[in-house]
GUKOL-539578 format. One line per field, with one value per residue (C-alpha): x, y, z; residue in three letters. Coordinates in steps of 0.001 Angstrom, whole numbers. Each point is the difference from the previous one (the first is absolute). Layout:
REM residues N
x <- X|...
y <- Y|...
z <- Z|...
r <- ala|...
REM end
This chain:
REM residues 803
x <- 63959|378|-2945|1618|3300|-1891|-1793|3301|1649|-2913|55|3737|-382|-2724|1988|3103|-1956|-1413|3481|1372|-2509|506|3755|348|-3105|2106|2423|-2408|-600|-3388|-2674|-3003|-552|-36|-3108|74|-2629|2452|2829|638|298|3772|295|-2001|2335|3039|-1479|-592|3600|1325|-1939|1282|3607|-369|-1558|-3032|-3711|-2394|-1562|3402|601|-3359|1164|2968|-2087|-2755|2603|1266|-3389|-1891|-3670|-1542|-2397|2846|1928|-3031|-162|3730|-344|-2958|1901|3032|-2197|-1800|3324|1159|-3106|-274|3689|1221|3391|1020|3132|2140|3178|2496|3594|2408|3412|1174|-2177|-3352|-2511|-3270|-2194|-2886|-1810|-3009|-2678|-1411|-3623|-1487|-3492|-561|540|-2742|-21|1312|-2732|894|245|752|3498|2405|1803|-2724|-1276|3358|-836|-3829|-264|-48|1131|3324|2459|3680|552|3315|6|1497|-17|2921|3589|1433|2432|3721|380|-2567|1342|-259|-1195|-1466|-3064|1228|492|2670|-35|3599|778|3229|-326|2448|2451|-1021|-3603|-1574|-3417|-1495|-2301|1734|-1600|1893|51|-776|3756|164|1786|-663|1288|1118|719|3747|718|-1043|-1626|222|-1125|-2173|-2196|342|1561|-1495|-1151|2799|2747|-1430|56|3697|772|-1944|1700|3413|-830|-1379|3039|2206|-1894|-1086|3138|-1945|-1522|3418|1074|-3204|-1333|-2933|-2073|-1664|-3477|-1290|-3706|-2074|-2993|-1848|230|-641|-2868|834|-2009|-494|-1960|-2191|-846|-2558|-1584|-3654|424|3174|1665|2635|71|1736|1208|2448|3631|-432|-2747|395|-1236|-3030|-934|-170|-1842|-2590|-537|-568|-2466|2293|214|-2842|-2440|2567|3063|2637|626|3164|2137|-352|3017|1714|1760|2677|2099|-1600|1155|-2015|1364|-2138|-2946|-2594|-1957|-2964|-647|3333|-1422|-3499|1149|3180|-235|3307|398|3286|-1727|-1409|2993|210|-854|2038|-1073|-1270|-224|-2430|-2065|-1157|-2691|-54|-2886|-14|1423|-2114|-2750|-1784|-3115|-12|-3418|-1624|1339|3071|529|276|-1653|408|1865|3782|2809|2708|3599|1840|1185|-2399|-1913|-3381|1659|978|-3595|-1198|2375|-1468|-3476|1333|-598|-2996|-2684|-1055|-2764|2054|444|3811|641|-533|-1072|-2099|1121|-1820|2462|-469|1248|26|-3569|-1679|385|1435|40|3035|416|3174|964|1576|3443|35|-797|3666|608|-3147|506|-3295|-844|-1695|-3755|59|-2945|825|-2844|667|-2963|-1346|675|-2818|-2358|727|2494|2321|352|-2949|-1939|-2522|-1141|-2971|-2140|963|3796|2073|1253|-2448|1656|1480|3285|2552|-524|2686|-302|-693|-1596|-2678|-2826|2116|2729|-2519|-1501|3502|621|-3224|1389|-2443|-3663|-2094|-1758|-3384|1217|-2225|2489|-2305|-402|1591|-340|2203|-1466|2135|68|32|1718|-3312|-410|-2826|279|-181|-93|2373|-977|2777|34|2070|528|1451|2071|1706|730|2013|-2517|1275|-3387|-1604|2984|-974|2609|-852|46|530|-3024|-1588|-2194|122|-2815|-72|-3371|-653|-2287|-1577|-1389|-2196|-1506|-3221|272|-2189|-1609|-2047|-2479|-873|-2499|-1994|1198|3757|2693|1280|-2658|887|1507|3026|2152|-981|2545|-338|-1201|-1287|-2509|-2618|2133|3028|-2044|-1426|3500|1188|-2711|821|-2805|-3591|-1424|-1869|-3367|719|-2444|635|-1812|2217|-1279|2207|-1145|1738|-414|-1440|2140|-1549|523|-3768|-2979|-2698|-3266|-1766|2815|-325|2777|2790|2271|343|-486|1524|-1411|2422|48|3391|589|3238|-766|-687|3544|-1155|-2051|2924|2103|-2682|1888|-559|36|770|-2557|-1776|-1851|117|-2400|192|-3436|-618|-1511|-3763|264|3142|-429|2274|-1633|-1286|292|-2159|579|-2370|992|-1583|-2661|-242|957|2765|1344|2549|380|-2454|114|-3097|-1416|-2251|-667|-3120|1551|-1897|426|-2268|1934|3387|-1374|-1428|3290|1682|-2207|-2539|-77|1169|-2179|1670|-491|-1958|-2654|-289|3764|813|1691|2157|3239|688|3234|-411|1439|2134|-2586|-2554|2417|616|-3751|-126|3014|-1615|-3076|355|-1578|1806|-2188|986|3632|108|1625|-2246|616|3721|-593|-2538|2162|3024|-2062|-1276|3499|2000|-2439|-3172|1260|-3063|-3763|-2353|-3116|-2507|-1598|-3388|595|-3477|-1605|2439|-796|-3705|432|3085|-998|92|2052|2404|1167|2385|2246|3628|3107|3618|1609|-3226|67|-3057|246|-2260|275|-537|-3074|710|-2620|1739|-869|2854|-556|2730|472|-941|-1309|1192|1185|998|-1114|-1754|-3392|-1603|-2886|-3497|-2983|-2589|2305|93|2706|-211|520|3511|863|-1034|1994|3263|-882|-1589|1641|2664|-112|1145|-2342|-2646|-2718|-2482|2628|976|0|363|2330|-1445|2164|-412|1361|-3355|-623|-3188|-497|-2406|-3101|-2301|-3469|-1374|636|402|3367|523|3253|1011|-424|2942|1242|2689|3583|-1112|2008|-1588|1958|-638|1698|1428|-2308|1272|1384|-2008|1231|-1712|-829|2182|-1381|735|-2052|-2903|118|-10|-3052|-1797|711|-1398|-3154|-474|389|-2557|-2436|313|-468|-3209|-1375|738|-1687|-3267|-285
y <- -67424|2806|1849|-188|1335|2815|989|-46|2205|2454|146|594|2681|1759|-254|1273|2884|990|-188|2140|2780|-222|241|2451|1574|2645|-2397|-2764|-355|-1756|933|-1167|-3166|1769|-523|2528|-1883|-2903|2122|-358|2894|-539|255|3239|1350|-903|1859|3014|-129|-268|3108|1848|-971|1188|3253|-184|-275|-2606|2722|804|-3722|-460|639|-2368|-2791|227|-62|-3359|-1650|533|666|3289|-2025|-1868|3267|1572|-2984|330|3699|-628|-2715|2215|2814|-2388|-1356|3559|775|-3286|-612|-431|1347|3633|844|3067|891|2750|900|1314|880|-2966|-2432|-998|-978|-1797|-1324|-2462|-361|-2116|2278|-1197|1027|355|560|3499|-59|965|3725|1335|113|3531|2251|3028|-1234|2235|-2122|-2634|1627|-814|-3716|98|1898|-2505|2703|305|-2730|-409|-2871|270|1088|-2921|1994|2046|-1120|-2279|2059|-691|-705|-2829|-2981|-3325|-3095|-3474|182|2837|-801|1478|110|-239|597|93|1656|943|-2459|-2602|-437|-1374|605|-1626|718|-1166|-70|675|-3272|-515|52|3475|-1079|62|-2640|1138|-2551|-402|2639|-1715|1126|3573|1121|3148|-158|3106|1986|3053|-384|2333|-2005|-3315|1254|824|-3384|-1890|1940|-863|-3700|-160|1850|-2850|-2453|2197|1580|2407|1539|795|1477|2035|-1813|-1276|1686|-1349|1041|-862|629|-657|-1698|-1086|1213|-2276|-16|352|-756|2444|-289|2747|-246|2249|1227|312|-3197|-1650|-2902|-1058|1840|-827|3250|1113|309|3686|453|2479|260|2142|-2511|-2817|2183|886|-3687|-696|2880|2047|-231|-1664|1743|433|-56|2699|2301|1484|-2989|-2675|-2334|-1500|-3172|-1632|-2946|205|3597|3242|1619|3151|1566|1452|3145|367|3557|1063|-862|1404|3343|665|-2376|-1563|-3574|-706|-2828|-1565|-2266|-3143|-3414|-3205|-3626|-1099|3578|491|3170|231|2492|396|1476|3759|1553|3142|1622|3328|1533|3427|1390|3309|2784|-1681|-881|-3747|-1140|-3606|-2453|405|-2189|1851|-898|749|3601|1332|3145|1519|1987|-3320|-1164|3171|-655|-3511|1635|2628|2772|2091|882|3586|-35|-1413|1745|-215|1769|-3198|-3611|-2060|-3551|-2747|-2232|-3302|-537|-3271|570|2635|2694|3457|3029|2138|3162|254|3559|882|594|-3589|-1781|-838|-1284|-1936|-3739|-1845|-3043|-3150|427|3817|1536|3426|2292|3068|2360|2517|3723|2210|1560|3540|2800|1677|3275|440|3186|685|3071|20|2450|3108|-460|-996|-3263|-1432|-3100|-1659|1491|-764|1805|1693|1465|3737|-113|2663|650|2195|-2696|-2630|2369|653|-3758|-290|2716|2710|854|-250|3065|-1208|-522|1485|1685|1309|-3392|-3461|-2960|-2571|-3369|-1157|-3250|655|-2128|-1638|-1089|2467|2552|3763|2788|2968|3019|1973|3514|-997|3524|1180|-3185|510|3645|-1047|257|-2564|-332|-923|-2074|-2979|-2593|-3375|-3467|-3507|-1465|3470|358|3600|991|3191|856|1153|2928|-2129|-2271|2842|849|-1522|-1718|2004|-1649|1106|-2353|159|-2241|-182|442|279|-2481|-838|665|-484|1758|2279|1941|3595|2800|3650|2154|-3118|1007|-1887|235|-1449|-2978|-711|1|-2304|-2609|-56|2186|-706|-3005|458|-193|2863|2914|3597|-431|-282|-495|708|-1000|1636|-775|2674|1074|1916|373|172|-2069|1799|-1780|1497|-922|-3642|82|-2544|1339|3014|-795|1990|-594|1251|-33|-339|1893|981|3656|-422|-219|1200|-3160|-2174|1657|-574|-497|-3328|-785|-3146|-2802|1545|-2493|836|-1707|406|-721|-2149|1369|-420|-1828|-2043|-3591|-2038|-1999|-3407|-3014|-3100|-3095|-2047|-3410|-2981|-46|3696|1653|2212|-1434|2017|2886|2890|3245|834|3065|1016|-855|-2001|-2151|-3346|-3497|633|3152|-1772|-3008|2300|1935|-3392|-637|-2187|-3755|-2384|-2751|-2706|1899|-1595|2552|-1661|9|3632|812|2674|-803|2744|149|-221|3224|282|2124|-2822|-2417|2555|256|-3757|107|2745|-2147|-2794|-3195|-2540|-2957|-2519|1007|-557|3056|95|3724|-494|-2986|1891|3088|-2139|-1974|3174|1466|-3077|-2282|1635|3547|696|210|-1272|2010|-1919|1915|-757|1310|-833|2129|2870|39|326|2464|2203|783|-3637|-663|-2235|3039|901|3046|-925|961|198|-3442|-1847|-2655|-998|-3617|-1233|-3777|-1945|-2176|-3529|-2748|-2156|-306|-759|-2246|148|-825|-3249|-1872|-3272|1593|3655|800|2415|-1165|1526|2296|-1358|2228|-807|-2426|537|-51|-3752|-846|1503|-1575|-3420|621|10|-3107|1729|1288|-1865|-1017|3447|2024|2288|176|2155|2764|-206|3295|1395|2775|1722|1477|3539|-1029|-197|-3069|-1882|-2734|-2860|758|-2208|369|-2731|-3194|1793|1036|2294|449|3106|197|-1086|2345|-468|559|-464|-1835|-2391|-365|-2811|890|-2386|-1197|1206|-2658|-750|-1741|-3363|-1267|-2776|-3275|1119|3178|-2046|-2332|3001|1519|-3364|-301|3476|-752|-3310|1716|2661|-2672|-1918|3241|817|-3528|127|3400|-1214|-3179
z <- -10929|-2554|1579|3436|-1401|-1780|3228|1913|-2642|4|3797|60|-2681|1990|3220|-1732|-1542|3371|1467|-2813|537|3733|-364|-2845|-1522|-1751|-1715|-1048|-3747|-123|2554|-2031|2063|3370|2173|2814|1983|381|1436|3730|2450|218|-3777|21|2701|-2138|-2984|2216|1294|-3546|-1051|3077|-707|-3594|1313|-2296|726|-1403|-2193|-1486|-665|-1789|-3635|391|1617|-2633|-2817|1377|-481|3265|-698|1275|2184|1715|444|1679|2375|720|720|2334|1911|383|1339|2361|1195|760|2050|1896|529|3544|-997|259|-1955|-278|-1799|409|-615|2635|-1404|-2056|1972|-1504|2687|-728|2764|64|3320|933|1460|3297|605|3444|1309|1298|3775|2356|656|3270|2637|1099|-3045|2191|820|-1877|-2605|-378|-3199|-1596|92|-14|-3282|-2910|-2438|1881|-965|749|-2431|-1797|-3619|-1917|-3235|1230|-694|2653|2105|-552|3712|-174|1993|-1819|1777|-542|-2253|-2209|-3659|-2280|-3777|-1186|-3679|-2013|-3390|-2733|-1548|2564|1184|3153|1593|3093|2945|3177|3442|3190|1906|3655|609|-1571|-3175|-3733|-2412|-3485|-2693|-684|2655|3206|3221|1216|3475|-247|3130|2158|-2835|-1667|-3589|-1048|1771|-1224|-3590|180|1589|-2682|-2806|1424|265|-3567|-1380|1199|-2231|-2919|-1419|-2216|3138|1342|-3372|-268|-3071|2048|2706|3149|1159|3480|573|3104|-1623|3139|3564|2938|2461|3657|3105|2852|3223|1448|3701|1702|-3221|-798|-2020|1314|-1798|-2504|-3315|-3268|-1524|-2621|1013|-904|2638|2848|3578|-909|-2712|2537|2534|-2611|-840|3708|302|2207|3779|1885|2309|2739|-2231|22|-2947|1494|1118|-2702|28|-3050|1233|-2171|1144|3452|486|-149|-3139|119|1825|-2391|846|-2392|1247|-1490|-3431|673|1383|-1976|-2957|1092|-1323|1767|1919|-3170|-536|-2123|1381|-7|102|3438|1331|2887|473|3592|966|3801|1971|330|3146|208|-2015|408|-1559|-1694|-912|-846|-2188|-1501|-3638|566|3259|1113|2205|-9|1266|1949|699|3226|134|-2677|972|-800|-2823|-1617|384|-1742|-2897|-406|-257|-2480|2534|1010|-2537|-649|2651|2884|3324|283|3310|1998|-423|2367|855|1884|1800|1789|3540|1861|1186|-2117|-2636|368|-2284|-853|-2038|-2079|-877|-3304|1491|1384|-3285|-607|3521|897|-523|-653|2046|-1246|-58|-129|-1859|-1418|-1062|-2143|337|-2494|196|1284|-2496|1167|-655|2424|-1936|-2329|-675|-2761|-1932|-2374|-1890|-2012|-146|-2989|1496|2516|1479|3073|1261|2697|3321|2047|3477|-126|-3465|-516|-2471|-2284|-174|-1182|-2603|-1326|-290|-2021|-2367|1048|-314|-3138|-1389|1293|3591|2710|2359|2715|1634|-132|2337|1720|1059|2939|1979|3727|2630|972|-3687|-666|-2788|181|-2568|64|-2128|-1663|-1476|-2996|-1291|3352|380|-3349|889|3074|2840|2515|1659|-3318|-1235|2150|928|-1489|1533|-1341|-1909|-478|-3106|-1267|-2395|-2095|-1531|-3556|-708|-2727|2688|1316|-3373|-1234|-3361|-2392|-3021|-3020|-1729|-3685|-1752|-3201|-3569|580|-1002|3484|2653|3662|3029|-331|2496|674|-316|807|-2936|-1809|-2702|-1981|-3130|1877|1159|-3476|-1482|2806|-747|-3725|-1294|-1022|-1811|-3286|1780|2440|19|958|3302|3078|3528|3022|3493|2958|3665|2281|2967|2884|3738|636|-1075|-2007|650|-3031|-2379|-1106|-2609|412|-2709|-2196|-3692|-2898|-3496|-2665|-3774|-1650|-3214|-1761|665|3729|1375|3400|503|-1099|2685|2604|3330|1707|3687|1992|-283|-3016|-2202|-3721|-2409|-3799|-1462|-3079|-3238|-153|-3325|-427|-1050|-2221|-2829|1126|-2272|-290|-2094|-2122|-1279|-1681|-2721|-910|-3274|1420|3293|1960|2464|125|1973|2021|-1747|2880|3609|-922|-2723|26|-1395|-2991|-957|-25|-1909|-2643|-205|-561|-3043|1752|426|-2705|-1443|2103|3275|2820|984|3374|546|817|3292|1584|1834|2558|2067|3762|1444|3093|1826|-378|1677|2756|598|548|2310|2079|710|2560|-1317|2189|849|2712|-223|-3794|-1499|-3060|-426|-613|-2279|-2099|-447|-897|-2505|-1658|-177|-1084|-1844|-1285|-783|-2247|491|-2744|-955|-2183|-2885|-1630|-3519|-1314|2726|-645|-3738|780|2863|331|3569|1049|3126|-1957|-1976|2822|90|-654|1953|-1033|-112|-820|-2728|-2037|-1128|-2829|-341|-3187|-347|1264|-108|2602|3690|2403|3024|2648|3657|1707|-3014|-1457|-3237|-355|-3523|-2352|-1354|-3142|892|-715|214|2652|1777|3736|2624|720|-3660|18|3372|-1321|-3206|1969|2035|2977|3137|2002|3688|1150|-2208|1531|-2647|1875|224|-3697|-1878|-3533|-1154|-3075|-2790|1347|3430|1757|2177|902|2625|463|2116|2052|1443|2240|-1996|-3304|-1413|-2978|-1861|-1931|-3756|-2108|-2769|-2664|1212|3620|2617|2510|3250|2508|3315|2610|2747|3402|2322|3122|3125|395|3474|1270|1302|3555|-495|-1440|3012|2358|-1725|88|3721|662|-2029|1838|3378|-958|-1154|3266|1926|-1906|434|3709|337|-1546|2064
r <- met|lys|lys|ile|ile|thr|val|ile|ile|leu|phe|met|thr|phe|phe|gln|thr|ser|thr|ile|ile|ala|gln|asp|ile|leu|lys|gly|asn|asp|leu|ser|thr|ile|lys|val|asp|asn|leu|thr|ser|asn|glu|ile|asp|lys|ile|lys|ser|gln|leu|ala|asn|ser|gln|ile|ser|ile|asp|gln|ala|glu|pro|met|val|leu|ser|lys|gly|met|ser|pro|met|glu|phe|ala|lys|leu|lys|ala|arg|leu|ala|ser|ser|thr|ile|asn|ser|asn|asn|val|ser|ser|thr|gly|thr|val|gly|asp|ile|thr|val|ala|thr|asp|gln|asn|val|val|glu|tyr|asn|ser|pro|lys|lys|asn|asp|asp|ile|leu|val|phe|gly|ser|glu|leu|phe|asp|asn|pro|ser|leu|asn|phe|ala|gln|asp|leu|lys|leu|ala|thr|pro|val|asn|tyr|ile|leu|gly|pro|gly|asp|glu|leu|gln|ile|ala|val|tyr|gly|val|gln|glu|phe|asn|ser|asn|ile|ala|val|thr|ala|glu|gly|lys|ile|ser|ile|gln|phe|val|gly|gln|ile|ser|val|ser|gly|met|thr|ile|glu|ala|ala|thr|gln|lys|ile|lys|gly|ala|ile|ala|lys|val|tyr|gly|thr|val|lys|ser|gly|gln|ser|gln|val|ser|val|thr|leu|ser|lys|ile|arg|thr|ile|lys|val|thr|val|ile|gly|gly|asn|gln|pro|gly|asn|tyr|ser|val|ser|ser|leu|ala|thr|val|phe|asn|ala|leu|his|leu|ala|gly|gly|pro|gly|lys|asn|gly|ser|tyr|arg|asn|ile|glu|leu|ile|arg|asn|asn|lys|val|leu|arg|lys|ile|asp|val|tyr|arg|phe|leu|val|lys|gly|asp|gln|ala|asp|asn|ile|gly|leu|arg|asp|asn|asp|val|ile|arg|ile|pro|ala|tyr|ser|gln|arg|val|val|leu|ser|gly|glu|val|lys|arg|pro|gly|ile|phe|glu|met|lys|asn|gly|glu|thr|phe|ser|asp|leu|leu|ser|phe|ala|ser|gly|phe|asn|glu|phe|ala|tyr|thr|ala|ser|val|asn|val|glu|gln|lys|thr|gly|lys|glu|phe|lys|val|leu|asp|ile|asn|glu|glu|asn|tyr|ser|ser|tyr|ile|pro|lys|ser|gly|asp|val|phe|lys|val|ser|arg|ile|leu|asp|arg|phe|glu|asn|arg|ile|lys|ile|glu|gly|ala|val|phe|arg|pro|asp|thr|tyr|ser|phe|lys|glu|gly|met|arg|val|ser|asp|leu|val|thr|lys|ala|glu|gly|leu|lys|glu|asp|ala|tyr|thr|lys|arg|ala|lys|ile|ile|arg|leu|lys|ser|asp|leu|thr|ser|glu|ile|val|asn|val|asp|leu|asn|ala|ala|leu|lys|gly|asp|leu|asn|ala|asn|val|glu|leu|lys|arg|glu|asp|val|phe|thr|ile|tyr|ser|val|leu|glu|phe|arg|glu|glu|tyr|lys|ile|ser|ile|asp|gly|glu|val|lys|asn|pro|gly|lys|tyr|pro|tyr|tyr|glu|asn|leu|thr|leu|asn|asp|leu|ile|val|gln|val|gly|gly|phe|thr|gly|ser|ala|ser|lys|arg|val|glu|ile|ala|arg|met|ile|lys|ser|asp|ser|ile|lys|glu|asn|asp|ser|lys|arg|val|glu|val|phe|asn|leu|glu|leu|thr|pro|glu|asn|glu|gln|ile|lys|asn|phe|pro|leu|glu|pro|phe|asp|val|val|asn|ile|arg|arg|leu|ala|val|tyr|glu|lys|pro|ser|val|val|lys|ile|ser|gly|ser|val|val|tyr|pro|gly|asn|tyr|val|leu|ala|asn|lys|lys|glu|ser|val|tyr|ser|ile|val|met|arg|ala|gly|gly|leu|thr|thr|asp|ala|asn|phe|gln|gly|leu|lys|ile|lys|arg|pro|ile|lys|ser|asp|gln|ile|glu|asp|ile|glu|asn|val|ser|ile|asn|val|asn|gly|asp|asn|ser|gln|glu|lys|leu|ser|lys|lys|leu|glu|asp|glu|ile|lys|phe|ala|thr|ile|pro|val|asn|trp|glu|lys|ile|val|lys|asp|lys|asp|his|tyr|ser|asn|val|thr|leu|phe|gly|gly|asp|glu|ile|ile|val|ser|lys|phe|asn|glu|gly|val|lys|ile|val|gly|asn|val|leu|leu|thr|ser|glu|ile|pro|tyr|arg|lys|asn|lys|asn|phe|asn|tyr|tyr|ile|asp|ala|val|gly|gly|ile|asp|ser|lys|gly|trp|lys|lys|lys|ala|tyr|ile|ile|tyr|pro|asn|gly|lys|ala|ala|val|ala|lys|ser|phe|leu|phe|phe|lys|ser|tyr|pro|lys|val|leu|pro|asp|ser|gln|ile|val|val|pro|thr|lys|pro|glu|thr|asp|lys|met|ser|ser|gly|glu|leu|val|ser|ile|ala|ser|val|val|thr|ser|leu|ala|leu|leu|ile|val|thr|ala|phe|lys
REM end
């Protein structure tokens, strides 16, 4: 029995604790026993309301709550639940103050599925309801207007504070009354929030004497606004809708998806108490932004969307083409205003309209002066055409004038008038003749020649009268001159072709190209073309050649006059060669860079200059690494070696340029020591590198072998010994094509004669390479069957022939 009593006490304590935090989290003294997971959604909402009434956030309340014993973990849970409640709540609340009236609203949000879009998106006004980003839902976060009419379903929060206190949330009953404790029932339905507040204050003052004396104050707050029901008929999604009592006509129309396919946008009826209260014209809002028709709704209002009476189509060069609904008495000018007028390319003098008769169509032309009087008929199709791509008063001048351009043409305009408009002739203008290209009446063109000099002096015969679309061209004397050039090549800093000027001398040209290079000699060769009116059969010369020698004393040669198309060539010094450097590295006494002392400097000479080979040098491991020059790659590119469409030429040149870059020349040092004239003692070039490797007793085996390794060298052991030492070749290895790379870069391959195969000799520091066996296409079973069939047929044919 004691255990049962203990459990009951603990349960009551827990329940009381939960109730305490739900009722007053700020005033509780002990919050250590609170379990947030056990709090209901209503209790969380009460905590949130308490924080809102105290005008503090949960973050601001954190130090106070933790000081009263709540653990940080439970506080984090509480904060998360409050945040989740804010996001997932179906209540939207707003507060505001108007005068001395505090208004707070709480409205259940009604969600609807997006209505089906209007079938005809060209109808003007349909985009207002088809666009999901447009929404006319009321903003419940704004203060409730003071002229808000109370009704059943609204809820008021009435509070008395001061000497006497009273606080209660009171709903307006179905009879339109509120019931206040000790005060009684007060009828507020149909009253504005402002009038109801004054009435409630007066009634409370009769009971609470301190209110009348001013020692206590009364606060009336609208804490929850009611939901009303409206009916939409003729909409894209007709039906009954539950909306806020603050909703407007456009809000309900948007929920219904706007008018249906045949619904009117101009004569929408708002019916209240079985009477048409107002006719709504959506175009008034779309064209002028006027929301006079967007009035508030009442409970049981009916929005009726009738079928349209007349629609017309406006297409072509207007800013907003589409289908438009017209009212009686509206003109084509009104239709243009709905479409925002003509665009910049429209032909505005007249508009074409296709009109329906009882039997067929007819076409009318509406002139500009009739736009304000023509009344469109239902089914009219107006087409606004584009202006013509031509000019009524254009004339053009081009060539040697200061402002060549297109100008406006006037009747009676002459050549001199157009030249004046173009701000006169340039200095290079050719005045003896100009031309006019003119379009004739039969659409062919003719040329009219003009004596420009006489025309500008006032000669009426020469000062030709111009016509529309004439193109007047004034030549430049520079157009009749040949462009003269001088060529200079050889040992100058900037060789090339340069413009020729009168009195140009050799010295002028040399200065213009930046002077001579350091390798320039005194010899100058000038080639000049031969000009003659007759052909001399005995004279085979193509050009005249002048050989000059420039010296500081010979100023006359420096001032040698040049002529157009001369070719000047500055010769190079007979002996002018910069020092060339080679490099030697590896096992020599003094490795490094060495300058080639003479043109026949050889390998032996450089090795000796480097102090000779060291004791650990491999005599069989000397080689020369020579850079591949660009001219060698060009030689390969200039030779076509394409085979069966395989561009081997391009692949080879690219490989030399990007991958190999160097050529290896093997050197037989032992032969060179015995005979300095041996072919291995090659002549060196600048950029060469002599590499002397150290003696290495290992033999490397790479490629398609089972184990890539380095085997110690053993004298008199043959090729197969080293292959077997690494486990032999693998399934892809091609042994008969195996080769050896010796230390000096020379290679040797296996050879075969009849059934005998010989492999190259193995030396220390060699490298044995086993390549990959090429893949061959094996015959399929079908191909084997085909061959067998052919052989069988041939055999039968032979047997038959010998019978």
